[in-house]
N, C-alpha and C positions, 0 to 999 in steps of 0.2 A: 389357317393362320400363315403368320409371313416369317421365315426365318433366314437371314442374312448370311450365306454360306462365308462371306471372306470375315464376318465377325466370330463366326465358329472358328474358321482357321486359326485366326488371330490368339483367340482366346486359347485353344490347343497349345501353339507356339509359346505362348507367355508362361503356361502352364508348364511345359516340358523344361522350358530355360528355369523357372524356379527351382524344379528338382535337383538340376543338372548345380545349378547353383550352390543350393543347401549341400550336397554330396560334397559338393568341394570345397565346403567352408566345414563341413565336419570332419574331415581328412586332415590332421593336423601332423605334419611328419616331424615339427618341431621338437616335439615333447616324447619322453620316454613313455611307453605303452604302460598303464599300470599294473599291466600282470606280469612283467618282466623284472627281475630280482638280479642283482648285481652277483657275479660268480662266487664271492667272497664277501665277508661280513665288513662293515666299517673299520674294526680294528684289524682284519687280516685274516681271520678265522674262519674255520667251517660254520654253517649255521643250520638249524633246522626249524620248523614251523611247531610252535606249540598250538595251543587250543586258537589263542587270540594275537600273541606275541611271536616272539622268535628268539632262540636261545643261539648264541654264539660262543663258542669253545677255541680258542686260541692255547696252542701247545708249544713252548720255548723252552728247549733242554727238558728238566726234570720239574718245571713248573707248566702250570695249567690255568688259565684264564677263563673264567665264564661271564657274559655280559648277555642281562635279559634286554633283550630291545623292542623299541616300538613296533606296531605292525607296518610301519614304512621301512624297515629294517636301517634306518639312517642314526637313530637317535637311540639312546639310552633309556630304559625305563625306569624314571626315577622311585617311582612307587612300589618294585618289587620287594618283598620280605619273605624269610622262611626259603631262602636258596639252598638247594639241595644237589651233590651231585654225586652220582657213583658211575664207577668204571668199571668197564667188563671187556676182558680180554679172552677171545677164543680159547674153551675149555679149561679155562680159571672160573671161580665163585666171584660174582661181582663183590665190589669193595666199596664201602664210601669213605668218601673222600671230606676230610675236615678243611672248610672254607673260612677264608679271613677276607672281609671288607677292604680291599685297595683301591682308592679313586672311584673310578666307572664300575669296576669288576671285582670280581669272588676269585680269590688264589686259593692254590692248595699245590701241594708238592705230591709229584709223581714220580713212578719208577716204571717206565714201560721198557719192556726188554727189547733188545737190539732185533730179535728175530719176530718180533709183532708185525704183522701185516695189517691188522686193522683194530682199532678199538672203538668200543660204543662208550659214548660219555651219555648216560640218562641224567636229564636235567629237569629239575622239580622247583616251582615256587608259588606264589600267591601275590594276585594284582587286585588291587580293588575288592579283598575278599574272597577270590575266585580263582580255585588253585589251578596250576597249569605246569604240563610237563610234556617234553619231547627229547627224541633222542638225535644226537648229533654224531655223525659216523667221522672218524680219524684216520687216515691212512699215514702212517710213520714214512720219510724217506729215507732209506737206507742207503 
């Protein structure tokens, strides 16, 4: 059997160049990695993952606003229902907060003591008939 060595070398060269070219095209620095999430939510609040969606909590004065976000953390989930919020301060019992729908969010009045270093907000809702829940940690700046 006759094997042409120069033909084999050329095939190896073409194969190696194909792998190199594929690797260069696959590495795209122009786009954000899908696993990278922004440090704050789109409304400037802290957020946490629920089962599939995200809960964003934004505290401003004596008002807390909850947003239920889509899995991409960019948009509000319009189909969220039965949104609930429980506030937990260290050493105190949990308090259910009464929410009212205002614009894209759900708003409640809160009284966070000045001495509080950490507040946990337990968010629950239902999306497409599936219950979801998560806990957002908020650290007041005193």
